[in-house]
Structures are given as C-alpha cells and as structure tokens.
C-alpha positions as YAML, in Angstrom:
chain: A
units: angstrom
residues:
- id: 1
  name: UNK
  ca: [-95.11, 2.20, -12.19]
- id: 2
  name: UNK
  ca: [-95.58, 5.70, -13.30]
- id: 3
  name: UNK
  ca: [-98.49, 7.23, -12.17]
- id: 4
  name: UNK
  ca: [-100.23, 10.48, -13.06]
- id: 5
  name: UNK
  ca: [-102.89, 12.97, -11.50]
- id: 6
  name: UNK
  ca: [-106.40, 12.50, -13.51]
- id: 7
  name: UNK
  ca: [-109.25, 13.83, -11.95]
- id: 8
  name: UNK
  ca: [-109.51, 16.14, -8.49]
- id: 9
  name: UNK
  ca: [-113.10, 15.73, -7.42]
- id: 10
  name: UNK
  ca: [-115.02, 17.75, -4.88]
- id: 11
  name: UNK
  ca: [-118.04, 15.48, -4.06]
- id: 12
  name: UNK
  ca: [-118.63, 15.52, -0.10]
- id: 13
  name: UNK
  ca: [-119.59, 18.84, 0.30]
- id: 14
  name: UNK
  ca: [-121.91, 19.43, 3.09]
- id: 15
  name: UNK
  ca: [-124.27, 20.98, 0.97]
- id: 16
  name: UNK
  ca: [-124.67, 19.98, -2.34]
- id: 17
  name: UNK
  ca: [-124.42, 23.41, -3.98]
- id: 18
  name: UNK
  ca: [-120.98, 24.46, -2.44]
- id: 19
  name: UNK
  ca: [-118.71, 23.83, -5.24]
- id: 20
  name: UNK
  ca: [-116.10, 26.09, -3.11]
- id: 21
  name: UNK
  ca: [-116.04, 23.57, -0.06]
- id: 22
  name: UNK
  ca: [-112.65, 23.10, 1.02]
- id: 23
  name: UNK
  ca: [-113.13, 22.63, 4.76]
- id: 24
  name: UNK
  ca: [-114.81, 19.33, 4.79]
- id: 25
  name: UNK
  ca: [-112.72, 16.41, 5.66]
- id: 26
  name: UNK
  ca: [-112.71, 13.37, 3.66]
- id: 27
  name: UNK
  ca: [-111.62, 10.42, 5.88]
- id: 28
  name: UNK
  ca: [-111.38, 7.03, 4.02]
- id: 29
  name: UNK
  ca: [-111.52, 5.45, 0.85]
- id: 30
  name: UNK
  ca: [-111.81, 1.33, 0.05]
- id: 31
  name: UNK
  ca: [-111.80, -0.18, -3.25]
- id: 32
  name: UNK
  ca: [-114.43, -2.55, -3.72]
- id: 33
  name: UNK
  ca: [-112.98, -6.45, -3.12]
- id: 34
  name: UNK
  ca: [-113.55, -7.14, -6.69]
- id: 35
  name: UNK
  ca: [-110.95, -7.55, -9.44]
- id: 36
  name: UNK
  ca: [-113.51, -6.86, -12.05]
- id: 37
  name: UNK
  ca: [-114.74, -3.69, -10.18]
- id: 38
  name: UNK
  ca: [-113.64, -0.36, -10.47]
- id: 39
  name: UNK
  ca: [-115.66, 1.17, -7.60]
- id: 40
  name: UNK
  ca: [-114.11, 2.70, -4.62]
- id: 41
  name: UNK
  ca: [-115.81, 4.21, -1.79]
- id: 42
  name: UNK
  ca: [-115.12, 7.37, -0.08]
- id: 43
  name: UNK
  ca: [-116.39, 8.96, 2.94]
- id: 44
  name: UNK
  ca: [-116.26, 12.33, 4.70]
- id: 45
  name: UNK
  ca: [-118.53, 15.12, 6.21]
- id: 46
  name: UNK
  ca: [-122.25, 13.90, 5.62]
- id: 47
  name: UNK
  ca: [-121.56, 11.83, 2.53]
- id: 48
  name: UNK
  ca: [-120.70, 8.47, 1.03]
- id: 49
  name: UNK
  ca: [-119.62, 8.60, -2.65]
- id: 50
  name: UNK
  ca: [-119.21, 5.33, -4.85]
- id: 51
  name: UNK
  ca: [-116.83, 6.68, -7.76]
- id: 52
  name: UNK
  ca: [-115.85, 4.86, -10.88]
- id: 53
  name: UNK
  ca: [-112.09, 5.14, -11.13]
- id: 54
  name: UNK
  ca: [-111.75, 4.43, -14.75]
- id: 55
  name: UNK
  ca: [-114.51, 7.07, -15.90]
- id: 56
  name: UNK
  ca: [-113.91, 9.84, -12.81]
- id: 57
  name: UNK
  ca: [-117.49, 10.17, -11.93]
- id: 58
  name: UNK
  ca: [-119.62, 9.55, -8.99]
- id: 59
  name: UNK
  ca: [-122.05, 6.51, -9.25]
- id: 60
  name: UNK
  ca: [-123.89, 7.01, -6.24]
- id: 61
  name: UNK
  ca: [-123.82, 9.18, -3.02]
- id: 62
  name: UNK
  ca: [-125.31, 8.93, -0.05]
- id: 63
  name: UNK
  ca: [-126.09, 12.01, 2.56]
- id: 64
  name: UNK
  ca: [-126.59, 11.59, 6.13]
- id: 65
  name: UNK
  ca: [-127.70, 15.11, 7.42]
- id: 66
  name: UNK
  ca: [-127.34, 13.97, 10.95]
- id: 67
  name: UNK
  ca: [-123.59, 13.31, 11.49]
- id: 68
  name: UNK
  ca: [-120.20, 12.91, 9.82]
- id: 69
  name: UNK
  ca: [-119.07, 9.72, 8.24]
- id: 70
  name: UNK
  ca: [-115.37, 8.68, 9.55]
- id: 71
  name: UNK
  ca: [-115.18, 5.03, 7.94]
- id: 72
  name: UNK
  ca: [-116.37, 2.18, 5.66]
- id: 73
  name: UNK
  ca: [-116.08, -1.05, 4.82]
- id: 74
  name: UNK
  ca: [-117.02, -3.58, 2.26]
- id: 75
  name: UNK
  ca: [-118.58, -7.05, 2.67]
- id: 76
  name: UNK
  ca: [-118.28, -10.15, 0.48]
- id: 77
  name: UNK
  ca: [-120.35, -12.19, 2.42]
- id: 78
  name: UNK
  ca: [-123.43, -11.83, 0.02]
- id: 79
  name: UNK
  ca: [-123.31, -13.41, -3.07]
- id: 80
  name: UNK
  ca: [-123.03, -11.30, -6.32]
- id: 81
  name: UNK
  ca: [-123.85, -8.14, -3.87]
- id: 82
  name: UNK
  ca: [-121.28, -6.62, -2.32]
- id: 83
  name: UNK
  ca: [-122.57, -4.76, 0.50]
- id: 84
  name: UNK
  ca: [-121.15, -1.17, 2.07]
- id: 85
  name: UNK
  ca: [-121.16, -0.09, 5.76]
- id: 86
  name: UNK
  ca: [-120.61, 3.27, 7.02]
- id: 87
  name: UNK
  ca: [-120.29, 5.01, 10.13]
- id: 88
  name: UNK
  ca: [-119.52, 8.05, 12.32]
- id: 89
  name: UNK
  ca: [-121.14, 10.42, 14.48]
- id: 90
  name: UNK
  ca: [-124.57, 9.26, 16.17]
- id: 91
  name: UNK
  ca: [-123.42, 5.82, 16.74]
- id: 92
  name: UNK
  ca: [-125.21, 4.60, 13.67]
- id: 93
  name: UNK
  ca: [-123.80, 1.85, 11.12]
- id: 94
  name: UNK
  ca: [-125.55, 2.49, 7.75]
- id: 95
  name: UNK
  ca: [-125.85, -0.45, 5.44]
- id: 96
  name: UNK
  ca: [-125.94, 0.49, 1.79]
- id: 97
  name: UNK
  ca: [-126.91, -1.90, -1.08]
- id: 98
  name: UNK
  ca: [-125.65, -0.64, -4.45]
- id: 99
  name: UNK
  ca: [-127.80, -2.91, -6.44]
- id: 100
  name: UNK
  ca: [-130.68, -1.02, -5.66]
- id: 101
  name: UNK
  ca: [-128.70, 2.40, -4.71]
- id: 102
  name: UNK
  ca: [-130.45, 2.26, -1.59]
- id: 103
  name: UNK
  ca: [-129.29, 2.62, 2.43]
- id: 104
  name: UNK
  ca: [-131.79, 0.07, 3.49]
- id: 105
  name: UNK
  ca: [-130.50, -0.65, 7.23]
- id: 106
  name: UNK
  ca: [-129.72, 1.83, 10.17]
- id: 107
  name: UNK
  ca: [-128.23, -0.01, 13.00]
- id: 108
  name: UNK
  ca: [-128.04, 2.04, 16.32]
- id: 109
  name: UNK
  ca: [-128.36, 0.08, 19.27]
- id: 110
  name: UNK
  ca: [-125.05, 0.68, 21.11]
- id: 111
  name: UNK
  ca: [-124.64, 0.75, 24.74]
- id: 112
  name: UNK
  ca: [-122.89, 3.94, 25.25]
- id: 113
  name: UNK
  ca: [-124.88, 6.74, 23.80]
- id: 114
  name: UNK
  ca: [-122.77, 9.75, 24.94]
- id: 115
  name: UNK
  ca: [-122.99, 12.36, 22.14]
- id: 116
  name: UNK
  ca: [-118.77, 12.56, 22.52]
- id: 117
  name: UNK
  ca: [-118.65, 9.06, 21.68]
- id: 118
  name: UNK
  ca: [-118.39, 7.90, 18.00]
- id: 119
  name: UNK
  ca: [-117.65, 4.99, 15.77]
- id: 120
  name: UNK
  ca: [-114.22, 5.19, 14.71]
- id: 121
  name: UNK
  ca: [-113.97, 2.06, 12.51]
- id: 122
  name: UNK
  ca: [-115.80, -0.78, 11.21]
- id: 123
  name: UNK
  ca: [-114.28, -3.74, 9.54]
- id: 124
  name: UNK
  ca: [-115.96, -6.67, 8.19]
- id: 125
  name: UNK
  ca: [-114.24, -10.17, 8.62]
- id: 126
  name: UNK
  ca: [-113.35, -11.44, 4.84]
- id: 127
  name: UNK
  ca: [-114.89, -14.83, 5.45]
- id: 128
  name: UNK
  ca: [-116.82, -14.92, 8.35]
- id: 129
  name: UNK
  ca: [-120.07, -13.29, 8.68]
- id: 130
  name: UNK
  ca: [-118.72, -10.84, 11.55]
- id: 131
  name: UNK
  ca: [-118.42, -7.18, 11.80]
- id: 132
  name: UNK
  ca: [-116.15, -5.71, 14.12]
- id: 133
  name: UNK
  ca: [-117.19, -1.80, 15.06]
- id: 134
  name: UNK
  ca: [-114.93, 0.06, 17.19]
- id: 135
  name: UNK
  ca: [-116.06, 3.38, 19.20]
- id: 136
  name: UNK
  ca: [-113.26, 6.02, 19.91]
- id: 137
  name: UNK
  ca: [-113.83, 5.75, 23.60]
- id: 138
  name: UNK
  ca: [-112.32, 2.17, 23.35]
- id: 139
  name: UNK
  ca: [-115.46, -0.06, 23.12]
- id: 140
  name: UNK
  ca: [-115.04, -2.58, 20.53]
- id: 141
  name: UNK
  ca: [-117.98, -4.68, 19.42]
- id: 142
  name: UNK
  ca: [-118.18, -7.83, 17.59]
- id: 143
  name: UNK
  ca: [-121.29, -8.47, 15.40]
- id: 144
  name: UNK
  ca: [-122.56, -11.58, 13.82]
- id: 145
  name: UNK
  ca: [-124.87, -11.20, 11.28]
- id: 146
  name: UNK
  ca: [-127.32, -13.09, 8.80]
- id: 147
  name: UNK
  ca: [-127.86, -13.13, 4.93]
- id: 148
  name: UNK
  ca: [-131.16, -12.65, 3.47]
- id: 149
  name: UNK
  ca: [-132.13, -11.97, 0.05]
- id: 150
  name: UNK
  ca: [-128.30, -11.19, -0.69]
- id: 151
  name: UNK
  ca: [-128.43, -8.48, 1.81]
- id: 152
  name: UNK
  ca: [-127.04, -8.39, 5.86]
- id: 153
  name: UNK
  ca: [-129.52, -8.27, 8.34]
- id: 154
  name: UNK
  ca: [-130.08, -8.93, 12.08]
- id: 155
  name: UNK
  ca: [-126.51, -7.69, 13.60]
- id: 156
  name: UNK
  ca: [-126.55, -9.62, 16.99]
- id: 157
  name: UNK
  ca: [-123.79, -8.88, 19.37]
- id: 158
  name: UNK
  ca: [-121.48, -11.22, 20.03]
- id: 159
  name: UNK
  ca: [-119.09, -9.67, 22.45]
- id: 160
  name: UNK
  ca: [-118.35, -6.13, 23.48]
- id: 161
  name: UNK
  ca: [-114.70, -5.44, 25.20]
- id: 162
  name: UNK
  ca: [-113.22, -2.42, 26.55]
- id: 163
  name: UNK
  ca: [-109.75, -1.32, 25.48]
- id: 164
  name: UNK
  ca: [-109.92, 1.31, 28.06]
- id: 165
  name: UNK
  ca: [-108.02, 3.56, 25.26]
- id: 166
  name: UNK
  ca: [-109.18, 5.69, 21.95]
- id: 167
  name: UNK
  ca: [-109.14, 3.27, 19.11]
- id: 168
  name: UNK
  ca: [-108.31, 4.53, 15.26]
- id: 169
  name: UNK
  ca: [-108.37, 1.89, 13.28]
- id: 170
  name: UNK
  ca: [-108.91, -2.23, 12.40]
- id: 171
  name: UNK
  ca: [-107.41, -4.71, 10.11]
- id: 172
  name: UNK
  ca: [-107.82, -8.49, 10.29]
- id: 173
  name: UNK
  ca: [-104.86, -11.05, 9.57]
- id: 174
  name: UNK
  ca: [-106.46, -14.33, 8.69]
- id: 175
  name: UNK
  ca: [-103.57, -16.34, 8.38]
- id: 176
  name: UNK
  ca: [-103.39, -15.98, 12.24]
- id: 177
  name: UNK
  ca: [-106.77, -15.03, 12.72]
- id: 178
  name: UNK
  ca: [-105.76, -11.96, 14.88]
- id: 179
  name: UNK
  ca: [-107.83, -9.02, 14.97]
- id: 180
  name: UNK
  ca: [-105.19, -5.65, 15.16]
- id: 181
  name: UNK
  ca: [-106.18, -2.97, 16.69]
- id: 182
  name: UNK
  ca: [-104.49, 0.54, 16.31]
- id: 183
  name: UNK
  ca: [-104.76, 2.92, 19.65]
- id: 184
  name: UNK
  ca: [-103.49, 5.66, 21.16]
- id: 185
  name: UNK
  ca: [-101.96, 3.21, 23.58]
- id: 186
  name: UNK
  ca: [-100.24, 1.38, 20.80]
- id: 187
  name: UNK
  ca: [-101.17, -1.87, 18.70]
- id: 188
  name: UNK
  ca: [-102.83, -4.59, 20.18]
- id: 189
  name: UNK
  ca: [-104.13, -7.61, 18.95]
- id: 190
  name: UNK
  ca: [-107.41, -9.99, 19.58]
- id: 191
  name: UNK
  ca: [-107.08, -13.68, 18.63]
- id: 192
  name: UNK
  ca: [-110.67, -14.11, 16.83]
- id: 193
  name: UNK
  ca: [-110.67, -17.80, 17.53]
- id: 194
  name: UNK
  ca: [-111.10, -17.73, 21.28]
- id: 195
  name: UNK
  ca: [-113.38, -16.72, 23.51]
- id: 196
  name: UNK
  ca: [-114.30, -13.11, 24.97]
- id: 197
  name: UNK
  ca: [-112.31, -13.70, 28.32]
- id: 198
  name: UNK
  ca: [-108.83, -13.28, 26.65]
- id: 199
  name: UNK
  ca: [-106.02, -10.97, 27.62]
- id: 200
  name: UNK
  ca: [-105.16, -8.76, 24.79]
- id: 201
  name: UNK
  ca: [-101.85, -9.01, 23.19]
- id: 202
  name: UNK
  ca: [-99.58, -5.92, 23.29]
- id: 203
  name: UNK
  ca: [-97.29, -5.08, 20.33]
- id: 204
  name: UNK
  ca: [-94.07, -3.08, 21.28]
- id: 205
  name: UNK
  ca: [-92.42, -1.28, 18.60]
- id: 206
  name: UNK
  ca: [-88.99, 0.13, 17.93]
- id: 207
  name: UNK
  ca: [-88.06, 3.50, 20.13]
- id: 208
  name: UNK
  ca: [-88.67, 6.48, 17.61]
- id: 209
  name: UNK
  ca: [-85.89, 6.64, 15.16]
- id: 210
  name: UNK
  ca: [-86.89, 10.12, 13.97]
- id: 211
  name: UNK
  ca: [-84.38, 12.53, 15.23]
- id: 212
  name: UNK
  ca: [-86.65, 15.54, 15.53]
- id: 213
  name: UNK
  ca: [-88.90, 13.79, 17.95]
- id: 214
  name: UNK
  ca: [-86.49, 11.23, 19.75]
- id: 215
  name: UNK
  ca: [-87.45, 12.47, 23.08]
- id: 216
  name: UNK
  ca: [-91.04, 11.80, 22.41]
- id: 217
  name: UNK
  ca: [-92.09, 8.28, 23.74]
- id: 218
  name: UNK
  ca: [-95.02, 8.28, 20.55]
- id: 219
  name: UNK
  ca: [-97.11, 5.35, 20.62]
- id: 220
  name: UNK
  ca: [-99.96, 6.33, 18.55]
- id: 221
  name: UNK
  ca: [-100.59, 3.87, 15.65]
- id: 222
  name: UNK
  ca: [-102.17, 5.78, 13.10]
- id: 223
  name: UNK
  ca: [-101.95, 3.54, 9.99]
- id: 224
  name: UNK
  ca: [-102.42, -0.48, 10.18]
- id: 225
  name: UNK
  ca: [-102.93, -2.21, 7.11]
- id: 226
  name: UNK
  ca: [-102.35, -6.47, 5.87]
- id: 227
  name: UNK
  ca: [-100.43, -6.67, 3.28]
- id: 228
  name: UNK
  ca: [-100.37, -10.57, 2.70]
- id: 229
  name: UNK
  ca: [-99.41, -14.12, 4.15]
- id: 230
  name: UNK
  ca: [-99.37, -12.76, 7.66]
- id: 231
  name: UNK
  ca: [-97.33, -9.53, 6.55]
- id: 232
  name: UNK
  ca: [-98.54, -5.98, 8.16]
- id: 233
  name: UNK
  ca: [-97.28, -2.57, 7.20]
- id: 234
  name: UNK
  ca: [-97.61, -0.23, 10.55]
- id: 235
  name: UNK
  ca: [-96.92, 3.51, 10.86]
- id: 236
  name: UNK
  ca: [-96.16, 4.78, 14.46]
- id: 237
  name: UNK
  ca: [-97.05, 8.74, 14.54]
- id: 238
  name: UNK
  ca: [-93.79, 10.88, 14.44]
- id: 239
  name: UNK
  ca: [-91.28, 7.99, 13.62]
- id: 240
  name: UNK
  ca: [-91.30, 9.71, 10.11]
- id: 241
  name: UNK
  ca: [-91.10, 5.43, 8.71]
- id: 242
  name: UNK
  ca: [-93.60, 2.64, 7.85]
- id: 243
  name: UNK
  ca: [-92.65, -0.75, 9.75]
- id: 244
  name: UNK
  ca: [-93.25, -3.80, 7.56]
- id: 245
  name: UNK
  ca: [-93.13, -7.25, 9.65]
- id: 246
  name: UNK
  ca: [-94.86, -10.95, 9.92]
- id: 247
  name: UNK
  ca: [-97.06, -11.28, 12.56]
- id: 248
  name: UNK
  ca: [-95.74, -14.95, 13.04]
- id: 249
  name: UNK
  ca: [-92.33, -13.80, 14.67]
- id: 250
  name: UNK
  ca: [-94.20, -11.62, 17.47]
- id: 251
  name: UNK
  ca: [-96.67, -13.96, 18.17]
- id: 252
  name: UNK
  ca: [-94.14, -16.85, 18.37]
- id: 253
  name: UNK
  ca: [-92.47, -14.90, 21.31]
- id: 254
  name: UNK
  ca: [-95.24, -13.66, 23.66]
- id: 255
  name: UNK
  ca: [-94.26, -13.03, 27.33]
- id: 256
  name: UNK
  ca: [-96.80, -12.03, 30.01]
- id: 257
  name: UNK
  ca: [-99.15, -10.96, 26.94]
- id: 258
  name: UNK
  ca: [-96.24, -8.55, 25.68]
- id: 259
  name: UNK
  ca: [-94.23, -8.88, 22.41]
- id: 260
  name: UNK
  ca: [-91.50, -6.82, 20.54]
- id: 261
  name: UNK
  ca: [-91.71, -6.00, 16.86]
- id: 262
  name: UNK
  ca: [-88.60, -6.31, 15.09]
- id: 263
  name: UNK
  ca: [-89.08, -5.08, 11.36]
- id: 264
  name: UNK
  ca: [-88.06, -6.97, 8.80]
- id: 265
  name: UNK
  ca: [-88.30, -3.79, 6.62]
- id: 266
  name: UNK
  ca: [-88.53, -0.15, 7.50]
- id: 267
  name: UNK
  ca: [-89.89, 1.89, 5.06]
- id: 268
  name: UNK
  ca: [-88.67, 5.62, 4.55]
- id: 269
  name: UNK
  ca: [-91.15, 8.24, 4.42]
- id: 270
  name: UNK
  ca: [-91.96, 11.98, 5.85]
- id: 271
  name: UNK
  ca: [-90.75, 13.70, 9.30]
- id: 272
  name: UNK
  ca: [-94.25, 15.10, 9.33]
- id: 273
  name: UNK
  ca: [-95.80, 15.90, 13.06]
- id: 274
  name: UNK
  ca: [-99.12, 15.56, 11.71]
- id: 275
  name: UNK
  ca: [-101.29, 12.45, 12.57]
- id: 276
  name: UNK
  ca: [-103.64, 10.19, 10.73]
- id: 277
  name: UNK
  ca: [-102.15, 9.24, 7.25]
- id: 278
  name: UNK
  ca: [-103.21, 5.90, 6.12]
- id: 279
  name: UNK
  ca: [-101.22, 3.39, 3.83]
- id: 280
  name: UNK
  ca: [-102.68, 1.45, 0.93]
- id: 281
  name: UNK
  ca: [-101.81, -1.68, -0.38]
- id: 282
  name: UNK
  ca: [-102.61, -3.06, -4.14]
- id: 283
  name: UNK
  ca: [-101.01, -5.43, -6.40]
- id: 284
  name: UNK
  ca: [-100.94, -8.48, -4.54]
- id: 285
  name: UNK
  ca: [-98.70, -6.70, -1.68]
- id: 286
  name: UNK
  ca: [-96.43, -5.12, -4.14]
- id: 287
  name: UNK
  ca: [-97.35, -1.88, -3.75]
- id: 288
  name: UNK
  ca: [-97.70, 0.55, -0.99]
- id: 289
  name: UNK
  ca: [-98.83, 3.93, -1.03]
- id: 290
  name: UNK
  ca: [-98.93, 6.88, 1.76]
- id: 291
  name: UNK
  ca: [-99.79, 10.51, 1.73]
- id: 292
  name: UNK
  ca: [-98.20, 13.25, 3.69]
- id: 293
  name: UNK
  ca: [-99.38, 16.88, 4.98]
- id: 294
  name: UNK
  ca: [-97.46, 18.43, 1.68]
- id: 295
  name: UNK
  ca: [-100.16, 16.84, -0.57]
- id: 296
  name: UNK
  ca: [-97.66, 14.53, -1.50]
- id: 297
  name: UNK
  ca: [-97.95, 10.54, -1.90]
- id: 298
  name: UNK
  ca: [-95.32, 8.25, -1.48]
- id: 299
  name: UNK
  ca: [-94.98, 4.89, -3.60]
- id: 300
  name: UNK
  ca: [-92.99, 1.88, -2.51]
- id: 301
  name: UNK
  ca: [-92.16, -0.84, -4.59]
- id: 302
  name: UNK
  ca: [-92.16, -4.17, -2.32]
- id: 303
  name: UNK
  ca: [-91.48, -6.50, -5.66]
- id: 304
  name: UNK
  ca: [-88.11, -7.09, -3.78]
- id: 305
  name: UNK
  ca: [-89.87, -8.43, -0.31]
- id: 306
  name: UNK
  ca: [-90.11, -11.92, -0.68]
- id: 307
  name: UNK
  ca: [-93.44, -12.50, 1.46]
- id: 308
  name: UNK
  ca: [-93.18, -16.40, 1.74]
- id: 309
  name: UNK
  ca: [-89.80, -16.18, 3.78]
- id: 310
  name: UNK
  ca: [-90.92, -15.28, 7.62]
- id: 311
  name: UNK
  ca: [-87.45, -15.49, 9.21]
- id: 312
  name: UNK
  ca: [-85.43, -12.89, 8.41]
- id: 313
  name: UNK
  ca: [-82.81, -11.46, 11.12]
- id: 314
  name: UNK
  ca: [-81.65, -8.09, 9.31]
- id: 315
  name: UNK
  ca: [-83.79, -5.17, 8.77]
- id: 316
  name: UNK
  ca: [-83.62, -3.39, 5.38]
- id: 317
  name: UNK
  ca: [-84.48, -0.04, 4.91]
- id: 318
  name: UNK
  ca: [-86.24, 0.68, 1.70]
- id: 319
  name: UNK
  ca: [-86.71, 4.21, -0.04]
- id: 320
  name: UNK
  ca: [-89.65, 5.50, -1.60]
- id: 321
  name: UNK
  ca: [-89.57, 4.37, -5.41]
- id: 322
  name: UNK
  ca: [-91.47, 7.84, -6.06]
- id: 323
  name: UNK
  ca: [-92.98, 10.77, -4.30]
- id: 324
  name: UNK
  ca: [-95.98, 12.45, -6.23]
- id: 325
  name: UNK
  ca: [-96.38, 15.61, -5.80]
- id: 326
  name: UNK
  ca: [-99.46, 18.00, -5.39]
- id: 327
  name: UNK
  ca: [-100.28, 19.56, -9.07]
- id: 328
  name: UNK
  ca: [-101.02, 23.00, -9.67]
- id: 329
  name: UNK
  ca: [-104.87, 23.22, -9.81]
- id: 330
  name: UNK
  ca: [-106.85, 25.40, -12.05]
- id: 331
  name: UNK
  ca: [-109.66, 25.62, -9.10]
- id: 332
  name: UNK
  ca: [-112.41, 28.17, -11.27]
- id: 333
  name: UNK
  ca: [-114.88, 27.44, -8.12]
- id: 334
  name: UNK
  ca: [-112.35, 29.14, -5.63]
- id: 335
  name: UNK
  ca: [-111.58, 32.07, -8.06]
- id: 336
  name: UNK
  ca: [-115.39, 32.54, -8.26]
- id: 337
  name: UNK
  ca: [-115.41, 32.68, -4.07]
- id: 338
  name: UNK
  ca: [-112.52, 34.43, -3.81]
- id: 339
  name: UNK
  ca: [-110.85, 32.28, -1.96]
- id: 340
  name: UNK
  ca: [-107.12, 31.27, -1.36]
- id: 341
  name: UNK
  ca: [-105.98, 28.37, -3.37]
- id: 342
  name: UNK
  ca: [-106.13, 24.87, -1.15]
- id: 343
  name: UNK
  ca: [-101.91, 24.42, -1.82]
- id: 344
  name: UNK
  ca: [-101.71, 27.69, 0.78]
- id: 345
  name: UNK
  ca: [-102.20, 25.74, 3.70]
- id: 346
  name: UNK
  ca: [-101.05, 22.13, 4.79]
- id: 347
  name: UNK
  ca: [-102.74, 19.57, 2.75]
- id: 348
  name: UNK
  ca: [-103.34, 16.21, 4.36]
- id: 349
  name: UNK
  ca: [-103.74, 13.04, 2.66]
- id: 350
  name: UNK
  ca: [-105.93, 11.29, 5.29]
- id: 351
  name: UNK
  ca: [-105.88, 7.46, 3.32]
- id: 352
  name: UNK
  ca: [-104.58, 6.19, 0.06]
- id: 353
  name: UNK
  ca: [-106.10, 3.35, -1.13]
- id: 354
  name: UNK
  ca: [-104.61, 1.08, -4.42]
- id: 355
  name: UNK
  ca: [-106.78, -0.85, -6.84]
- id: 356
  name: UNK
  ca: [-105.98, -4.93, -6.99]
- id: 357
  name: UNK
  ca: [-104.34, -4.36, -10.33]
- id: 358
  name: UNK
  ca: [-102.27, -1.63, -8.97]
- id: 359
  name: UNK
  ca: [-103.36, 0.47, -12.11]
- id: 360
  name: UNK
  ca: [-105.63, 3.05, -9.93]
- id: 361
  name: UNK
  ca: [-104.61, 5.31, -6.85]
- id: 362
  name: UNK
  ca: [-107.25, 7.21, -4.77]
- id: 363
  name: UNK
  ca: [-106.01, 9.55, -1.85]
- id: 364
  name: UNK
  ca: [-108.58, 11.72, 0.04]
- id: 365
  name: UNK
  ca: [-107.73, 14.83, 1.63]
- id: 366
  name: UNK
  ca: [-108.69, 17.05, 4.65]
- id: 367
  name: UNK
  ca: [-109.71, 19.95, 1.88]
- id: 368
  name: UNK
  ca: [-112.61, 18.23, 0.27]
- id: 369
  name: UNK
  ca: [-110.66, 16.32, -2.57]
- id: 370
  name: UNK
  ca: [-110.80, 13.08, -3.70]
- id: 371
  name: UNK
  ca: [-107.37, 12.25, -6.02]
- id: 372
  name: UNK
  ca: [-107.66, 9.92, -8.76]
- id: 373
  name: UNK
  ca: [-103.97, 8.92, -10.12]
- id: 374
  name: UNK
  ca: [-103.64, 5.96, -12.75]
- id: 375
  name: UNK
  ca: [-100.78, 4.50, -14.26]
- id: 376
  name: UNK
  ca: [-99.57, 7.43, -17.30]
- id: 377
  name: UNK
  ca: [-99.97, 4.25, -19.94]
- id: 378
  name: UNK
  ca: [-103.27, 4.14, -19.21]
- id: 379
  name: UNK
  ca: [-103.98, 8.09, -19.82]
...
C-alpha cells in the first residue's frame, strides 16, 4: 500500500489565465459514489472541478462568479445519473448534471440572507430523497426533493433547526439513522427518523491528550466521517489524534441527551495547532487518510479493526502506516512570475479523499492544488 505523487493540478484559480495563483483555497474533495467511476469532485474559490484521477485531467469545470464554494455532495437518487450539489457564500445551492455538463438548478430560498452567513456543509442522504444543508450560523435545513427525467427538482423544506453554534461538517450514519453534526461546541446528533421536536444528542469526547494543549478545553470538531457498520472517525481540533468509535455504544448510554464517547481506537496524528484538515475513508473502511499543515498525508491501515465487533472495552492506539511527505515541485509558473515556492509557507491539506478501491488518493490544499496520488504499482 505505497502511494506516490502523480499529478498536482492548479485548477481552481480565481481567473482562468492565472497559472501562478497560490492563494485560492480548495476546500473539499469527494469521489463519485460508483465503484466503476474514476471521477472526483473538488471545490474551492469560485470553481467546482470534476477530475478523472486515472488520466489526471479536468473533465468539467463550473465557475460561479458571485461567490466561493465550500462544500459538495453527490446524490445517487437519480437512476444512472449522479447529480452533484455545491454551495458556499451567497447561500445558493447549485445542482450540476454531468451528463449534460451543466448547472441546471440554483436554489436560494433561505430564511436568513445576512451576507456574513454562508452554507458550510451539504450532504445527500444515501438512500432517501433528502438533502441536509448547514449554515455557519447554526441553522440546519432538511430538504426533501423530487426526481424528474434523471434530475433533482423541487426542493421542499421539511425542517429548519437552530443549533445556536457554528456548524462545520455533516455525516450520516445509516446504521443507526443518525445525522452527525460537527460544530464549534462539539459533536451533536440528530435522529433522522424522528420529528423536528427532538432534543439534540451531545457527544462528549476524552480530555485533550495532547501535552502541548492540555490546558485548552477545545471542542471544535473539524472532521467527521462514517466508516462502515456504525463506526465513526472523528477529529477534535488540537487533540493530535483521530478517534474511532462505534455509534451504538454512546447511543445506548444517553443521559439527559448527553453521552460519553469511549474510543475503541485512537490514531496518532499531528500535533499541529491548525484547524480543519478533513479525513478520507476508502477500501471499504480499511484505509483512512488525513493531511496536516506541512503538506504531509498520514495514511492508516485499518484492516486490523474488526468492524463487526462493537463491544471492545480496551482502547487501542494505532500509528500511521506511512506518512507521505510534500514532494519537491518543479513549478515553472511560479518561477516565471518570480513568486516564492509554495513550501516556504504552511501547506494545509484541507481534505483527503480515497477511492473506494483504495487505488487513488486525492488531497486539496490552501494554496490552490489538487494533489493526485496513486498506488505505486499503477504508475
């Protein structure tokens, strides 16, 4: 399981002719949910890119001149036509149909139109005709939608919930029908099968194990991912680790809408003081990748984890299987513009994504790179 750097694409520049743009931040990368597809969607700046990781080529690029994209999600609800949704500033959800390579639907009917409020995360339910949409001010919108001619149409608000805290990310655990919400006040849960009038579940994590920041009671959840069979990967900012736990255990011990997370596994990670470097899961939950602020990618082999065994009284610590270092790049565009090399500054790997086969790995950065890696035997 040795990955090698293959291609680094600078495809999110604010203007199309700026090949030396190193200031645009790329925020998200999500593979198309199909085992036969090699497409990954990325968003950042005013662009969404659809990239074929096998050929390292941009297949489609959508530009939204009015704002910045922070989040993307694929829907599998339409037969033989996966629809992509993206959102960010201006509180507009854009729906993209790759079969026609067009942004065919813009939804902007939100109750709160303050210019400082933006959409921080969107997520399609994998089995229901439902879209979750979170704003940074704490409002969670739950939409139901219809399908017509292989497209999503007619978004209808089912619920609007005010979490009264900043929301950074969403994940859905279908095993227990629970929506997980990453916030600046910790991890919260919403029962997808219940009505709007329900108390939110608050998950409490262990005290900060990082000696550098022990005195800081940080609660910011800056990465939340579902693995499989109710298993969850969560990263609390400044903790320097990634927690792996099964949702059944804390949900079975709820008291006054609070529950304590006792991780079954703890992955050793970076001691960085930077925030918002998201994990990626692939290979049916057997591979986890997470970048840091040094341009490195920490890769974990989770094959040793028995995902069928929920009860585990002892926490096990797992080291990274390997750490990919930032390569030395030959960047002729920066040299031509007489700009400093990107590794002079922090290189924040904002999000990692792993292909379902485990053959491809993608990381997006704060300096306008989409980094493509593949298994060494494929190169």
